[in-house]
C-alpha positions as CSV (number, residue, x, y, z in Angstrom):
1,M,3.8,-5.3,1.9
2,D,4.5,-3.4,3.8
3,P,8.0,-3.0,2.8
4,A,7.0,0.0,2.8
5,R,4.4,2.5,4.4
6,P,3.3,5.4,2.1
7,H,4.5,8.7,2.4
8,P,3.4,10.1,5.5
9,D,2.0,13.2,3.3
10,S,-1.3,12.1,2.8
11,T,-2.8,15.2,1.6
12,S,-0.4,15.3,-1.6
13,R,-1.1,12.0,-2.7
14,P,-2.5,11.9,-6.7
15,D,-6.3,12.0,-7.3
16,L,-7.3,8.5,-7.9
17,H,-9.8,9.1,-10.4
18,P,-7.8,12.0,-12.6
19,D,-8.5,12.9,-16.3
20,P,-7.3,10.3,-18.4
21,D,-5.0,12.8,-20.2
22,S,-3.6,13.7,-17.3
23,H,-2.6,10.7,-15.6
24,P,1.0,10.6,-14.7
25,D,3.7,8.0,-16.3
26,P,4.0,5.3,-13.5
27,H,7.8,5.8,-13.7
28,T,7.3,9.6,-13.0
29,L,4.6,9.0,-10.4
30,L,7.6,6.6,-8.4
31,L,10.5,8.7,-8.9
32,E,8.7,11.9,-7.6
33,H,7.7,10.0,-4.6
34,I,11.3,8.6,-4.1
35,A,12.4,12.4,-4.6
36,R,10.5,13.1,-1.2
37,H,13.2,11.1,0.7
38,V,16.4,11.2,-1.6
39,D,17.8,12.6,-4.8
40,L,18.9,10.3,-7.9
41,S,20.8,10.9,-10.4
42,A,19.3,10.5,-14.0
43,D,21.8,7.7,-14.3
44,E,20.2,6.3,-11.2
45,S,16.9,6.6,-11.9
46,A,17.4,4.8,-15.1
47,D,19.0,2.1,-13.3
48,L,16.1,1.6,-11.3
49,I,13.3,1.7,-14.0
50,A,15.4,-0.8,-16.1
51,V,14.5,-3.3,-13.3
52,L,10.8,-2.4,-12.5
53,H,8.1,-4.8,-13.9
54,S,4.8,-3.7,-14.9
55,R,1.2,-5.1,-14.2
56,K,-2.1,-4.2,-14.8
57,I,-4.7,-6.1,-12.1
58,R,-8.4,-6.4,-13.1
59,K,-10.9,-5.8,-10.3
60,K,-11.1,-8.5,-7.7
61,Q,-8.0,-10.3,-9.2
62,F,-5.4,-11.5,-7.0
63,L,-1.9,-10.0,-6.9
64,T,-0.8,-12.2,-3.9
65,Q,-2.3,-14.9,-1.9
66,E,-1.8,-16.4,1.4
67,G,1.1,-18.8,1.3
68,D,2.8,-16.8,-1.6
69,I,6.3,-16.0,-0.8
70,A,6.5,-12.1,-1.4
71,R,9.1,-11.5,-4.7
72,G,9.6,-7.6,-4.0
73,P,8.0,-4.2,-2.9
74,V,4.9,-3.3,-5.0
75,F,4.5,0.3,-5.8
76,V,0.5,1.3,-7.2
77,T,0.5,3.3,-10.0
78,K,-3.0,3.2,-10.9
79,G,-6.8,2.2,-9.1
80,I,-6.5,0.6,-5.3
81,L,-5.3,-2.4,-3.8
82,R,-6.4,-3.7,-0.5
83,A,-3.7,-6.6,1.7
84,Y,-5.9,-8.5,4.4
85,S,-6.0,-11.7,6.4
86,V,-9.1,-14.0,6.3
87,D,-9.8,-15.8,9.8
88,K,-11.2,-19.3,10.4
89,N,-14.7,-18.1,10.1
90,G,-14.0,-16.6,6.8
91,F,-13.9,-13.1,8.0
92,E,-11.6,-10.8,6.2
93,H,-9.6,-8.0,8.1
94,V,-8.3,-5.6,6.0
95,I,-4.9,-4.5,7.2
96,Q,-3.9,-1.8,4.3
97,F,-5.6,0.0,1.4
98,A,-2.9,1.2,-1.4
99,P,-4.2,3.8,-3.5
100,P,-1.7,5.6,-6.4
101,G,1.7,6.5,-4.7
102,W,1.5,3.9,-2.2
103,W,3.5,0.9,-1.7
104,I,1.7,-2.9,-0.6
105,G,2.4,-6.1,0.1
106,D,3.4,-8.6,3.0
107,M,6.1,-7.5,4.9
108,G,6.9,-10.6,6.9
109,S,6.9,-12.7,3.9
110,L,9.3,-10.4,2.0
111,V,11.8,-10.0,4.7
112,K,12.4,-13.4,5.7
113,Q,11.4,-15.3,1.9
114,Q,8.8,-17.3,3.5
115,P,5.0,-18.2,2.9
116,G,3.0,-15.0,3.5
117,I,-0.4,-14.6,5.6
118,L,-2.0,-11.9,3.6
119,Y,-4.2,-11.7,0.4
120,C,-3.6,-8.2,-1.9
121,D,-6.3,-7.9,-4.7
122,A,-7.7,-5.0,-6.8
123,L,-10.6,-3.1,-5.6
124,E,-10.9,-1.7,-9.3
125,N,-8.8,-2.2,-12.2
126,S,-4.9,-1.2,-11.1
127,E,-1.4,-1.0,-12.3
128,V,1.6,-1.5,-10.2
129,L,5.5,-1.5,-10.4
130,W,6.7,-4.5,-9.1
131,L,10.9,-4.5,-7.8
132,W,12.2,-8.3,-7.5
133,K,13.9,-8.5,-4.1
134,S,16.9,-9.8,-6.0
135,D,17.1,-6.5,-8.1
136,L,16.7,-4.4,-4.7
137,E,19.6,-6.4,-3.5
138,Q,21.6,-5.3,-6.2
139,L,20.7,-1.5,-6.5
140,Y,21.5,-1.3,-2.5
141,H,25.2,-1.9,-3.7
142,H,25.5,0.5,-6.4
143,I,22.7,3.0,-5.3
144,P,23.2,3.2,-1.3
145,K,20.4,6.0,-1.5
146,L,17.9,3.7,-2.6
147,E,18.4,1.4,0.6
148,R,18.5,4.6,2.8
149,F,14.9,5.3,0.8
150,F,13.6,1.9,1.5
151,R,14.8,2.5,5.2
152,I,12.7,5.6,5.6
153,L,9.7,3.6,4.3
154,A,10.2,0.6,7.0
155,E,10.8,3.2,9.7
156,N,7.2,4.9,8.8
157,S,5.8,1.3,8.3
158,I,6.6,0.2,11.9
159,A,5.4,3.7,13.4
160,A,1.9,3.2,11.5
161,Y,1.4,0.0,12.4
162,Q,2.1,0.2,16.2
163,A,-0.6,3.3,15.9
164,R,-3.0,0.9,14.6
165,L,-2.6,-1.5,16.7
166,V,-3.0,0.7,19.3
167,S,-6.2,2.0,17.8
168,I,-7.7,-1.3,17.4
169,L,-6.9,-2.4,21.1
170,S,-8.0,0.9,22.7
171,L,-10.2,3.4,20.6
172,P,-13.8,3.5,20.1
173,A,-15.3,2.9,16.8
174,A,-15.5,6.3,15.9
175,D,-12.3,7.4,16.8
176,R,-11.0,4.7,14.8
177,Y,-13.1,5.6,11.6
178,A,-11.8,9.4,12.2
179,A,-8.2,7.8,11.8
180,F,-9.0,6.2,8.7
181,C,-10.6,9.3,7.2
182,Q,-7.2,10.6,8.3
183,Q,-4.7,8.1,6.9
184,Y,-6.8,7.6,3.7
185,P,-8.7,11.1,3.1
186,T,-8.9,10.3,-0.9
187,L,-10.6,7.4,-0.4
188,I,-13.4,8.3,1.9
189,H,-16.0,8.1,-0.9
190,C,-14.3,5.8,-3.0
191,L,-14.5,2.9,-0.8
192,P,-17.6,0.5,-0.2
193,Q,-18.8,0.4,3.6
194,K,-18.0,-3.3,3.7
195,Q,-14.3,-2.3,3.1
196,V,-14.0,0.4,5.6
197,A,-15.6,-1.6,8.4
198,S,-13.4,-4.3,7.9
199,Y,-10.6,-1.7,8.2
200,I,-11.9,-0.2,11.5
201,G,-13.1,-3.6,13.0
202,V,-16.8,-3.4,13.0
203,T,-19.4,-5.0,11.2
204,P,-21.1,-2.6,7.9
205,E,-24.1,-2.7,9.8
206,F,-22.6,-1.1,12.7
207,L,-20.7,1.4,10.7
208,S,-23.9,2.2,8.5
209,K,-25.4,3.2,11.8
210,M,-22.8,5.0,13.4
211,L,-22.6,6.9,10.5
212,N,-26.4,7.6,10.4
213,S,-26.3,8.9,13.9
C-alpha cells in the first residue's frame, strides 16, 4: 500500500537479520514506530493492539495479488516484502520494498476499495501486522491521534512517490541506483541484483555492468 510511506528516517530502522533472541516484539516495533509521530496512551495502545491481525508469509508467497481489494494497511515486522506490477509482456516493475518497520500495500485499492493493480509478496520468510480498514475507521473516531499518524504517512508517501517518479523519468541509472541506496540502506547487500534492477528500471545485466565499471 502505501497507506503508507515508511518513516523517513531510514538510518534508524531495525536490522533485517538481528539475533533471534533480540528480535523485537511485533507490537512493540509498531508502537515504537507510531511514537515517532504521535504519543498514544497505554489504553489507546491496547485498543490498537486488540484489533491487529498477525500473519506469517513464506518466501515467494503472496500477501495480495492484482485484482484483490486491499483490506487495510500492512506493517512489516520481520523479513522483506515487495510491491510490484507486471506489464503485458510479463516483466515485473518493483514499486516498493518493505523491510521491518515499513508499511506496504496498494494505496489506490485501499482508498477506493476497488480491485488493486499491484502484487505484494515476500522475498524471504516474513511476518506482518494487518489492520482491517473497518477497524481503522473505528479507531479514528475514538483515537484521533491515529488519524493524524496515518495522515502523516500518507503525506510522506505522496512526497516519496513524486520524487521517485521524477527520478525514473529524468535521472540516469547511476543516480537512480544511488537514490535506491539512500532509500534502502539496509537492503543494499540483502537483495538480488534482479530485484534492485527492477526497482530502478534497468535490466539485471545493465546493473551488473554498471556496478562493475
